[in-house]
N, C-alpha and C positions, 0 to 999 in steps of 0.2 A: 307898622303892618301887623294886623292881628293874626295870630297863629291859630289855624284850625286845619282840619283835614282838607276841606274844600279849597282853601286858599293855596295850600301846598300843591294839591293835585293840579289846579288850574295853571300854576306857574310851571310845573314840570311838563304839562302838555304843550305849553307855549314855547318851551326852551328845550328842544330835543338834544341840543349839543352839550348841555350841562352834564359834566361827568365828575365834578369834584364834590358834589353834595348828594344827600340821600335821595333816591328815586322814589316814585310813587309806590312801587312794589315794596321797597325797603321800609318805608315809613309805615306801611300797613301792618307790618309785623309787630309794631308797638301796640296795635289794637286799642283796647279800652284803657290802657295805661294813661293815655293822654287826657282822658276824661276824669281821672281819679283826683279827688281833692287832696291837698297836702296832709290833711288829718288822717287819711287812710294809709299813709306810708309810715314806715318805722322811723325812729329817732326824732320824734316830734319835739322832745324836750331840747334837743340840740339846736333845732331850727326854729324854735318858738312858733310852731304852727305854719311856717312858710316853706316854699320850695328851696329858697336859697338864703345864704347868710354870708355877709362880707366882713372881712377883718383887715385891719391895717397890718402891714408887714414890711419891715425895713430890711432890705437885702444888701449884702456886701457888694461893694463896687467890683468891677471886673479886674481891676488892678489894685496894687497896694499890698501891705503886709498881711492884712486880715484875709484878703483873697488868697495870698500865698499859703497862709496857715490852713485855711479850710481846704484848699486843693491838696496840700500834702497829706493832711490828716484824713481827708476823704479817700485818697488813693490807698492809704494804709488801712482803711476800714473803720476809722474813727469818725465820730460825729462831735464837732465842737459846739459847746453851748455855754451860756452864761448862767451860772448858778447863783440866784439871788435869795436863797433860803436862809443864809446865815447873816451875821452882823454886817458883812460887806460882801459885795459881789465877787465871785471867783470864776475865772475861765476854766472850764473842764472839758474833757473829752470822754466819750463812752463808746463801747463796742460790745457786740455779742460774740463770744467765742464758744466753740463746740469742743467738748472733751469726751474721750471714750474711756470706759472703765469696764472691768469684768465683775459681774455680780456673783452672789454666792452660788448660783446654779451654773456658773461658767459661761453665761451669755454675755456677749459684748454689747454694752449699752452706750448710748450717747446722751450727754446732758448739755444743755445750753446755759451758759453763765454770762452774766454781764459784768464787764470790767469798767469801772468808773474812776478816773484819776484827774487830778489837777494837771494843767498843761505844764506847769513847772516840774512836776514829778516825772512826767513823760520825757521832758527835755533832759532831765538828769539821767534817766535810763538810756536815752539815745547816746549821750556822751560816753557813759560808762560802757555801752555796747561797742561803740566805735573804738574806744581805747583798749578794749579786751578782745578785739576782733580775732587776732591770731589764736588766742586760747580757745575761743568759741569754735573756730574753724577746725582746730586740731581735735577738739572733743567730738565734733560731728563726723569728720572724715577718718578719725582714728579707728572707728569700728569697721570701716571699709578696708583699711590696711590690715587690721587684725583678721578679718574674714579671709582676705587674700592669703595672708601668711598661713592660716589654718589649712586652706585648700592646698597650698604648696606642700606643706608638711605631709598631708594625706597622700598627695601624689608621689611623694618620695618613698612611701612604704611599698614593699614588694608583696606580691600575692603568692602564698605557698601552694603546695600541691592539692590541699583541701579546699582551695578557693578562699582562704582567710588571709587577713592582713595582720600579721604579728605586729604589735605595737600600737594598733589602732586605739585600744582602750586608753593607753597612756596619753596619746596625743589628744584624743577627745576630752579626756579628763582634765587636761591642762587648758585647752583653748575654749571649750564651750562655756564654762563659768565666766571666763574673762570676756568673751564676746557678749554674753547675756548682760553682764554688768555694764559694759561699754554701750550696749544698745539702749539700756534704760537711761544712761546719762545723755546719749545722743538725742533720744526722744524729748527729754526735758529741754535741752538746748534749742532744738527745732521749734518746740512750742513757744519758747521765749521769743524767738525771731518772729514767728507768725503773729504773736500777740502784739508786738511792737510795730512791725513793718507791714504786716498783712500776708495773706496766703499767696497772692499772685507774685509779689516780689520774691518770696521764698522759692516758688516754683522756677522763676527765672534764674535765681542764683543756683539752684540745684542743677538745672540743665547746663548752665555755664560751667559749674564745677565738675560735673560728670564728664563733659567733653574734655576739659583740661586733664582730668584723671586718666581718661582713656588714652589720650595722646602721650602723656608722660609715662604711663605703664608700658607703652609699646617702645619705649626707649627714645622717643622724639621730644620735641618741645611742645609747649601748650598751645602754640599757634594762635595766640591772641586771646585764649580763653582763660578763665580762672580769676578775673579781676572785676567781675560785675559789681560786687558790693563796693569795692574801693573807688570805682570810677563813676558808677551810675547811682547807687543808693545813698552812699555815705555823704557826699558833698551837700545835696539839698537838705538832707536830714540835719546835718551839722549847722547849716545856716539857720534853719528854723529853731534848733535847740539854743543856739547862741543868742538869738533874739529873746526867747522866752526866759533865759537865765539872766538877762539884763533886767534887773528889777524895775528900773524907771520906765523902760519901754513897755514892759508887760503891764505895769500899773496904769500907764496912760491909756493903753488899749482897753483895759478892763473898765476904767472909769468913764471913758469917752467913746465907747464902742459905737454909739449911734452916729457919731461924726464920720465913721468909716463906711456908712451904709447909705443906700438909696431907698427912697420910699416906694413901696408897691402895695398892692392889695391882693388878698386871696379871696376867691369866691368859692364857697362850699355849696355844692348843688346836689340835690336828690331828684331833680327834674328828669324824667325819663329821656327827654330829647338831648339834654346835656350829657348824660351818661352814654347814650347810644352813639353820639357823635364824638366820642373821646378822641378819635384819631382822624377826624374829618377836617381838621384845620391845617392850613399850610404851616409846616414847621413842626407839627405834632404827629405826623404820619407814623404809623407802626403797622405791625401785622394785624391789628384790630380794625384797620380802615375798612369802610364798607365796600361791597363789591363794585359799586359804580366808581369809587375813587381808585380802587386797585385796577379797574379795567377788566375784571373777570366776569364770567357769565352768572355766577351764583355765589352763595355763601360758602365759606370754608370754616375750619375748626376755630379760627381766630375771631372773625367777625360775628360768627354765631355766639362766640364767647361774649362779645360786646352786647349783643342782643340779650343774652342771658343775664348779663350784669344789670341791664336796665330792668328786666322783669324780676330779677332777684333782689331788687331794692338796693343795689349797690350805689355808691356815691362817687363823686369826682370833685377834685379841687383844682381850680384854674388860677394862675397868676396873671394879673393884668397890671400894667404900669400906671403910675400916677396920672400921666397924660391921658391915657385911655379912659380912666374912671372920671377924670375931670370933664372930658368931652361928653361922656355918657350922662352925667348929671347936669351938664350945662353950666358949670362953674367958671367964673372969670379967672384970668391969670392972677395968681397971688391971693385969690379968695380961699378962705379956709373951707375944706370939705368936711362936713360933719356926718356922723353916722346916720342922723335923721334924714339928711339929703339923699344919701344912697338908698336908705330903706324906702323912702317915698317913691323914688324912681323904680326900684325893683318891684314894688307892689303893683305898678302899672302892668307888669308882665306876669302876674300870678294868674294861672289858669286853674279851673275854668271860670273863675269869678269875672275877670274883666281884663282888657288890655292885650298888649302883644305878648305872645308866648316866648319868643326868643330874645335873648339879650346880647348875643354875639353876632358880629357883622358878617355880611356876605355881599360883596360888591356886585357879583354877577346876578344875584337875585334881588338886588336893590334893598337889602335889609341893613338898616343902621344898627350899630351896637359896638360893643367892645371887641378887641382882638386879643385873645389869650396868648401869652408867650411861653407858658409852661403848664404842665398838668401832672398830677399824681393821683392814682386811684386810691380809693378808701373802701375796704371790704366790709361787708355785712357779716358779722360773726356772732354766734350764739354760744353761751356757756350753759351746759345742762348738768346740774349737780347730780352725781350718782346716777347718771343716765336718765334723769327725770326731764321730759320734754314739755310738760304742761306749762311751766312758768320759767322759760329760759331768761337769762340775763343777756341782753343784746348789746354788742360792743361795736364801735367804729374803730377799725384797725387800718392805719395807713400802710400802703404797700412799699413806699420808700424809694421807688425808682422814678426819676424825673425825666419826662419826655419834653422836648423843646429846649429852651435855654436852661442851662444848669445853674439855676439861681442859688447862690450860696446861702446856707442857713435855712432853706425852705423846708427840708425834711425834718430838721430839728424842731422848727416852729410847728409843723403839723403834729408831730408826736406830743409836744408839750401842750398844745391846744386840746387835742383829743383826750389826753390823760387828765388834764385839769377839769374838763367838762364831764368826765366819767369817773371821777375819783371814788364816789360812793360805790359804784358798781365794782370797780377793781378791788376795793377794800373788802367788799362782800365775798368776792370770788376767793381772795387770798385767805380769808377767815375759814371758808368752807374747805379749801384745799389743804391748808397748812396746819389745821388743827390736829389732824390725825396722821399727817405724812410730812416728810422733809422735802418733798418735791411737789410741783404743780404738774398734774397729768394733762397733757395736750389732748388725750383721748376724750376729755370732757368738752372740747370745743368743736364746733361745726361751722364751716364757712359756706356761704351761699353765693349765688350768682354765677359768673363765668368761671370756667375751670382753669384758665391760663393764669400762671403766676410767674413773674420774672425771677430768674435764678438769683438767690441771695436776698430777695425781697419778699419772701413768702410770709404767710401769716405766722408760721412757726418761727420765723426769724424776728418778726415784729413784736410778738407778745412778750418775750423776755425783755425787750427794750422798753416797752411800756411799763412793765412792772418795776424795772429798775428806776425809771423816772418817778414812779409813784412811791417807791420805797428805796431811796438812794443808800440808806445805811444798812440794808438787809440783803444778804446773799441768797438768792432764790434760784433753785435749779428746776429746769423743765425736762420732762421725759416723755417719750412717746411721739405720736404724730397727730396732726389735725385731721378730723373727719371732713369729708366734702359731700354735700348734697347735690348730686348731679341731675336730679329729676328734671329741673327746669331746663337746663341746657339740652338734655336729651330730647325732651318733648319739642322744644323750639327747633332743634335740628331737623326732626322729622317733619314738623309743620312747614318749615321753610324749604323742604325738599332736599335738604342737604344731609347726606349720610354716606360717607365713603370709608375706605379702610382706615385713614388717619383718624377720623372721628370715632370709629368703633374702638380703635386702639387707645384713644384718649379716655374713653369710657372705661375700658378694661384697666388701664393704668391707674385711674382714680380709684376704682373698686379695689385693686390690689393694694394700693397705698393705704386705703382706709382699713384694710384687714389688720395691718400692723403685725405681720407674722414675725417670728423670731429670726435673728440674723443669720442662722445657718440654713435657712430655707430661701431659695430664690425661685419665685414663680415666673415662668416664661410663657410667652404666648405668640401665636401667629394668626394673622387675619388675612383671608383671601376672599376677594369679592367676585362673584359670578352674577352678572346682571344686577338684580336688585337684592340678591341674597348674599349672606356672609358666612363663610366657613371659618369657625373659630376653633383653634386647638390650643389647649392650655396644659402645660406640663409643669414640673417642678424639679429642681435639683436640690438635694439635701447633702450637706457637708458634715462629716464627723472627723474629728482629730483625736488621735490616741498617742499621747506622749510616751515615747520609749526610745532608748538608745541601743543600737545594734553594733556589733563589731564589723559586720559586713552588710552590704546592701541586700535587697531581696533577690533571690534567684527567680528565674522564669517559672520554675515548678512551684515555688512557694506562692508567688503572686497569682498564678492560674488556679491553684487549689483554693486559696483564700477567696478569690473572686467567685468561684463556683459555689463555695459554701455560703457566702453572703447572699448570692442570688437565690439559692435554694431556700434558705431559711426565711428570707424576706418574702418570697412568694408564698410560702406556707403561712407566714404572718398575715399577708394580704388576704388569703382565703378566709381567715378568721374574722376579717373586717366586713364580711358579707358581700364581697364583690366576686363576680365570675371572671373578671379580667385580671391579667397579670399585673402585679404591683410594680415590677421593675422592668425598665426597658434597656438599661445599661448600667454597668458598674465600672468605675475607675478606681483602682487600688494602687497606692504608691507609698514608698518609704522616702521621706524627705529629710535632708540634713542641711540646715542653713542657720544663720545666726539667731533667727527669731523662733524657730520651731524645729524640733527633731522628733520624728515619729511617723506614724501611719496616717495618711490622708485618704479618706474614703468618700467618693462622690457617688451618690445614688440618684440615678435619673428615674423619676417616677413616670410611669407610662401614662400618656394622655388619656387613653381609653379607661384606665382605672379611675382617674379623678372624675371624669364626667359620669361614670357609672354610680358614683357616690351621691349624685344629685337626684337620682331616681328618674332622670331624663335621658333622652337618647343623644342630645347635643346641647352645646352652649348657645344661649340666646342673649344677644347684647342688651335687649330690653330688660332682661332679668339677671344680668351677669353678676351684679352685686349680691343679690339674694342667693344665687347659685353658689358663688364662691364662699359665702358665709355658711351655707349648708355644709360645705366640704371642710373648711378650715376652722370655723368657730366651734366653741364647745370645749369641754375639759377632757375629752377622750374616754369618758366613763361608759359610753355605750357604742355599739357597733352600727354600721350602716349609715344612713343619712344623718348628718349632724354629729358625726363621731368625734369631730375636733381634730382634724389631721395635724393642725399646728401643734397641739399638745402631744400628739403621738410621735411626731417627727422632731420635736425640739431636742436640744442637747440634754442628755440625761433621761430622755423619755423612752418609752417601750421599744421604738424602732432602733434606737442606739443600743439598747440592751441586746437586741437580736444580732446586730452587727458585731457587738462586743463578743457575744458567745461564739459567733462564727470564727472570729480571729483566735479565740481561745481554743476552739476545736482544731484549728489549723496549726496549733502550737506556736502561734505568733505573739500571743499574750498569755500571761500566767492566769491560772484559775479556770473555772468552768468544768472541772473534772467530774462534778456530779452529773453533768449531761452525758459525758463520755461513758461513765459507769452505767447510766440508765440505758443508753443506746446499746451497749454490749450485752447488758442483762436481758433486754428484749430480743435482740437479734441473734445472739450466739447461745445464750443459756435458756431462752424461751421462758424467762421469768414472768410471772403473772399471778394468777390465783394460787398456783401450786409452787411449792419450794422445789427447785430443780435438784436432780441428783448428778453428781460428778463421778463418772466411771463406776457407778454402782456402790461406791464406798462412802461417799460424803454427800451431805446436804449443804447447799449453798443458799444463803438468804441475802438478797440485795436490798430489802426493805424498799421496794420500788414505789415511787409516787410520780405525779405528773405536774408540770408547770401550769399554774392557773391561767396564764395568758396564752401560751402557745400550745399547750397540751403535750409538750415534749416529755419523754420519760426521764426521770431523774433518780439518782441513788447517791447516798452519802458514803457508800463503800459496801463492803460485804462481810459476812461472817460465815465460816464453814466449819462443820464438825462431822465426826463419824465415830462409830463404836467398833472396837476390835477386841478379840480375846487372845490372851497369851497362855498357852497350855503349860501346866506345871510338870508334865512328863516329857517335854521336848526341850532339846538343848536351846533352840532359839528362844522359846518362851522363858526358860530359866534365866538366860542372860539378859534379855530385854526387861523382864519383870524385875530382876535384881537392880538394874540401872535406874529404872523408873521409881522403884521403892526408895532407893538412895536419894533421888532428886525430889520426888513429890510427896513421899510419906515422911521421910526423915528430914526433908527440907534442906538438902545440901545445895547451896546456890551454884557452886561450881558444876555440880552434876546437871543442874537445870540448864546452865549455859551450854554444856556439851550437847545435851539432847536437842536444844533449839538449833544449834549450829548444824548438827547432823541432819535433822529434818529439813532445814533450810537448803542444804546442799542436795538432798534427795529431790527437792522440788525444782531444782534448777540453779540454785545459788544466786549470786548477785547478777549474773548474766541473764538468767531467766526471770527472776523476781523484780528486777529493776528498782528495788528499794532495799535499804539495809535490813539486816536480820532483826534488829530491835524494833522495827516498825511492822514486823509480821505478827507479833504477839502470840507466838506458838506456845501451846500448853498441852499437858497430859493431865487427866484427872481420873483417879480410881473410882469407878462407878460400882463395882461389885466384885466379890471374891467368894469362891466356893472351894471345895476340896480339889477340884480338877483344874481350875483356871482363874486367871485374873481378867476382869473386864475393865478396859480403859476407854475413856473418851479422849480423842485427840482433836484439836481444832486450832484455828488461828483466825485473825481478821486484819483488815487494812482499811483505812479511811481515804476518802478522795483527796484530802489535803496532804497525804503522805507522798504524792507523786508530783514531780515537776512538769512532766509533759504528758499529753494525752496518749502519745504513742507508747509511753512506758506502761500505761494502764492496759492497753491492748496486749502488749507483749506479756505482761504479768498474768493476765487472765488466760491467755493462750497457754502459758506454761502450767498453770493450775489444771486446765482441762487436759493437758497431755501427761502430766507427771503425778497427779494426786491419786496414787494407789498405795494401799497399805503394804502391799508386797514390796514395792520399791523402798518405802520408808523403813520397813523392818530389815530388809537386806542391808541398808546403809547403817542401821544401828548395830547389827551383829558384826558387820565388817569393822566398824569403829572399835567395838569392844575387843575383838580378837587382836586388832593391831595396836591398840593404845592403852587398854585398861587391864591391869593384873586382876585375875579372878579373885585373889585374896582381898583386894580392895572392895570388891562387890560382895564378899562373904559367901561365895559359892565355890571356892576352890576345893573345900572338903567334899562338898556334894558331888562335884564332878569327879574328884579322885576316888571317892567311895564307890561311885557308880562304875568307874573304870576298873577298880579292883574287884568289886563284888560281882559285877555283871560281865566282866571281860569285854567291855565295850570301849571304844574310843570316845573321846568327848563329843564327837559329832554323832555318836550313836546312842548317847545316854538318853534314858526315857523314864518317865514316871508311870508308864503303863504297868499293870499287874504282870509280874514275871511269870514265865512258864514254871510249872511245878518243880521241874528238876533243878532249877536254880536255887530254890529254897529261900527266896527273899522273904523276910519276916515283915509283919505289919508294923512292928516297932521301928524298923529301919526306914520305912516309908514315912512315918510320923516325924522322925528326926529330920529328914529332908525338907518336909513342909515347915518345920519350926525354923530351920535355917533360912529358908526363903522369906519367912515372915519377919525375920530379924529378931 
C-alpha cells in the first residue's frame, strides 16, 4: 500500500471505529514533513541518504546466566558490555555517577563521572562489601547514634536564670567535631554502596534501617525490619559474584557470548511517521500515544511532545525479531539474510521517490510489514562551541529507556553504535572543551524536539556515558545542564489547539532549567487558566547560610529584630535596582544545630511583583517566558534595571548576601559591620556631614564619614575627637593640672601618662560607659602654647570600629561621649585624683603652694597667681620664682 495523505484519509473516512492508529486530523499535523526528501533531514551521514538504516543485533536470551547478569547489573544501574579494544575481549560494566562538591565560591556543584570496571573487579568488590557489611553498617549508623547522644547530652543541661545553658560550649566542643568527622565517613560509605548496588537499593535499605532504628530506640524490637541487605540484596549479588570469580565460567561466557544470544535487528529511522507513531504500537504504549489511541479528545503535553519530536528531527530505534525481518524481505527458512536484501526492500518504502511509505504492520488497516517489539528514542542534540550557533556539531544521543520488551544489551548496542559512527565529532568536542578546562560544560549543548525526557535517561545522563565509551581511559567530568529549544513544541501546541496549565508549566520549567541559576536560588511558579488566558506568577526563594556556634538558641526578640533588619535593608537594596516594587515578600530566619550544619539559615522570599517589574512588562507571557526570565536572571549584575543579572546579585557571596550579612552584624548576631553602625550614629545622632560636629561646645568630633558604593549607606571607620583648654597659672586647679601634665607630657614620665589616661577614662564613664578598655581609647594631652598667664593644652582621643565587639557597645560608647565629654568634669577628676593620691612634692609644686600660703595667707584652695593687692607687697621676683618652678 503506497503511503500518501489521500490514501490515509480515505481509509480513515471508511473506518470510523479505528481508534488505535493516527486519525486524519492527527496526521495533518505532520504537514509538509511527509513530502521532505531524506537529504533535507539531519544526520544524512549516519543514514547514507536514506530514511532508515538496519543493523544486526544479537540479544541475550530471556533466561540463562547472561540474562541474570544483565538483569542484576541493570537494576544496580550498570550496563554490561564486551570490550574488544584490547588483545583479548573483556566483559565490563559502566555507569554514570553524580557527585557533589563545593567550589571556591561556596556553591554546591554536581559533576557526572563515568565508572568503568571489569566484571571480575566488581565481583571482588561485591564479596568484599558483603564480608565487611557489619563494619559498613556501623560506619553509616554510627553518626545517627552520635547525634542522638549529643542531643541527649544537651537535654541534660539546665537553663540558668539568664536563659543560658552552662556547659553547652564544652558539650558542643566535644561532639560537633566528632559528628562532622563521622558524617564525612558516612557519606563516603553511602557513596560506595550507591556506586556498587545503585541508588534505589540504597533508598530501600535506608527506609528499612530507619524503621528498625525507630522501633529499637523506643525500647521495642525491630519488628522484622533491619535485614533488607542480608535477605534481599546480598544473596543474588553473591550468586553473580561467585560466577564471575570462577575463571573458567567467565572465560567461556566472554569467548562464546554470541552463543548466549538470540538474533534480532535494529531499525534506525528518521522518517517522521515512524517517530510520530513511537507509542502507537501495541506493547509500546506510553504517555506519548496519540489522542486517538488514548481515547482523548485532543493533544496533551506528551503527544504534542511526540509531534515536536517528529518536527524537531528526532529519531527512533525499533527492535524487530529475525522472524519479522525474514517475512518482510521474503526470505526462505534457513536462507541467509544479507544487508543488501534488507536495503533493497526498504528502498521500496522511501518517500517521496516511490513505493510504500510505511514498513510496520497494521492488521486493521490491512498494511503489511514488520511488528516492532521494543523502541528507544534518540535525541537530536547540537554542540555550540563558545555559544557559536552558526556551525554546530550535531549529535545522535540515545535516551536509554526501553519501551516494550526489555531486550538485554539493546541500550549498550545503541550507545556503542552511535559513538562509533560519531567518533570524529566527539573527539572534536572533547578537544574544544578540554583544551582550556578540566570539565565539559553541558551549557554548550542544546537538545531539540519534544520536551519530555525519562527520569535517569536524560541527555545530561547520556552524554557522559558516550564520552566514556569514546575515551575509556580518560576520566571526564561534566558540569552544568543541557539547554532545550522549546520553540517547536510551543508552536505545535498552539497550532494543534492544545495549551493548558500543564503545557504552560512545562514551558516555564524548561525555561527555568535552561537558566541554570545557582543552587541557593529556587525559582517557583504558579499557573492559573481563565478561559483562554493564563495568569503566571513567578517568585524565587534565596537561601543563605552563615556558619556560627552559639551557646544558646535564638530568643524571640533576637529573631524578630534580625528579621526586621534584613527586610528593611533588602527593601532599600531593591529600590537601588530600579524597581518600584518591594523586593521581599517574607523572611524566615532560624538558628540550626544539627550534625551537618550549625549556624543561621536565612530564607528570603522574593516578591513576585518585583521580579516581573524587572522585565519592563506588566505580566509574564508564556510565549516569551524564556526571554523574560533571561532578562531578569541573566547578566553579571553590573547594571541595574532590566538585565541586571539577578542570579549574580543573589548568588552566595553576592551583593544580596552582603546586605543580609550586614543586617545580622547590626543585630549583633555576627561579628563585624561596625563601620555601618558608626556611620548610622554619626548621621543620626551627631548630624555628621559637611561640617565637623561639636560635642557639648568643648570638643570637635570627626567620623570621616563616607558611603557604601552599592547601597548608599553611611559608613565610618571610627572617630577622632579633640578640644583646646587653658590652665591658668594663678589658680590652684591650673597649677596642679599643669604640673601633672608637665610631668607626663613634657618630661615624658610614662607612669604619669598612664595616670592621666586612667583619670580621663573614668571621667568619661569608665569601662561601664566606654565599653572598651582604656588602652583602646588612645587618650592624649598635647601642649599647644604657653604664655605668662596660662598653659594651652589640646586634649583628645580616638577609637576605631574594630575596637568594639558589639554594635550595642558602639552606641553606648558614643552616648557616654555625648553625655560626659566636658572639660569641667575632666578637670574635676584630675584635681581630685591629685589631692587624694599625688604628693605635691612629687609634682614640684609643694613650695609654690606653701609659699603662697605663707606669703599670701591663703589656703591652698585660695592660692592664685593674680597680681596681689598693694598692701600684700608681693614682689615681681617672687612671681617669677613661681613660674620657674612650674616650668621645671
